[in-house]
N, C-alpha and C positions, 0 to 999 in steps of 0.2 A: 574342511567343514566351514560353512558360512557362519559368521557371527550372528547371534540372535539379538533381537530387540524386544522391548516390552510387549509389543503387539503379538509376537510369536506366542508368548505365554497366554495372552487373552484368547487367541484363536484356538490354542490347545484346550483351554478351559471350555470354550463353546463346543468344541468337537466332542468332549466328554459329556457335557450337559445336554447338548442337542445335536447328536451325530447326523441327523437327517438334513440339517441346514448346511448350505455352502457358505462358509465364513470368509470366502475370498473377497467379496465386496466390502465386508466389514473390516478386513485387514487393510485394504487400500485406503478407505476413508479414514480409518483410525490412524494410519500413518500420516496421511495428509493433515489431519487435525492436530496430531501431536507435533508434527513438524511446524505447523503454523504457529503454535504457541511458542516454540523455541525461537523461531524466526522473529516473531513479534517482540519477544523479550530482548533479543540481540539488537534489533532496530531501536527499540525504546531506550535501551542503555546508551546507544550512540546519540540519539536525538537529545536526550537529557543532558549529555555532556556539551551539546551545542546550545543549551538553554531553551530547548523547544520540546513539545510533545509531538507524537507522530502525526496528529491531525494538523498541527500548525505547520510542520514540515511539508505536509501534503499541499496545503494552500499555497505556501511560498513557492514550492516546486511547480505547482500548476501555473501560477502567475508567471514564473520565470520561463517555463518552456513555451508559454503562449507567444513569446516574442515581444519586441518593443511595440508599444510602450509598457509592456508587462502589466496589462490591465484587462480585467474581465468583469462581466456583470455577474450578479449572484446566480442567475440561471446556469451559466457556464460552470461556475464553481460547484454548484449543486450536482450537475451532471457528472463532473469529474470525480467528486467525492462520494457519490451515492449515499448521501445522508439527508436528513430533513433540513428544511430552510432554517429552523431554529438552531440546529447544530452549526450550520455555516455562519449564522449571525454571531453565535458565541465565539467561534474561531476567529472571525474577523474582528470582533470586539477585543479579544485578547491580543491579537497581533497589532491592532491599532494602538492599544494601550502601551505596547512595547516599542511603538514607533516604527514598525516594520511594514505596515501597509497604511494606506489612507483611502478614505471614501470620497468620491467626487460625484456630483450630479451628472447624469447622462445628458449630453447635449441634445439628443434626439428623442428622449422620453423622460418627461419630468418626474414620472413615478419611479424610474429606475435609478440605481446607484451603481457606479463603477468602482471596483476595488483595484487599487494600483500598488505595486511594490514601491516603497520609498527607497532612496539610495542605501539606507542602512539595511533594509530588507533584502535588497539585491546583493549587497556585500555579504550578508550572513548566509544566504542560500548558496551563493557561488562558492563561498568558503566551505560550507558544510557538504556540498555535493560530492567533491572528490573523496572525502572521508567516507561518505555514505556508500559510494561505489566500492571502495576498498573493503568496507564492512560486508557488503553483499558478496564480494569475491571470497572473503574468508568463510562466509556461511556456505558457499557452494564448493569450497576447495576439495571436498571428498570426491567430486565428480570430475572426470576429464572432459575435454572439449566435446568429444563425440557423445558422451553420456548427457552432457548439458543440452546439446542440440536435440537429441532424441527426447529428453524429458520436456524441453520447451515445446516441441512439436506436439507431443501427447497432451500436455496441459492446454495448449491452444485449441486442440481438437475438442477437448472437454468443454472449455469455455464457450466455444462456438456452438456446440451442441446444446448448451444451456442458455443460449440467447445473448451472450456477451459480444455483440457485434456492432453496436451503434457507436458512431464516432463521438468522441468526448467534446470536442470543440468545433 
């Protein structure tokens, strides 16, 4: 017999309360939402141990993966993070105060600012990245390689169906 999760109980309650409704979509979305909370908590715990929050890690990782000189304008950071410009400003302010990024004027547009990893920021994100990947590996450890591949393909299909197709940088 397959082990039950909390969502099974919720679906059974809906089946009793509203038997005419198909609770299948509710089960899938409920599991995705509950898993998202658990994954966020596991990631947050790791980032905290690194002296960061998840949004700061995101900015540092975005700058690092952009390649040398590890510098992007605010528009590129906004696109990657999918948050408001005010949120990016706050993140950059916090990282700048920690000495992990610096702001520089854009040489081609006086109105724009470029955000660049400092050597300390690069060192921190490079050190944190290996542990982050190990943490994600631990989170996914209940799935074998084939299951991960299938889940990845299905999630990609859903993201594409909901318009998540625009390049970040």
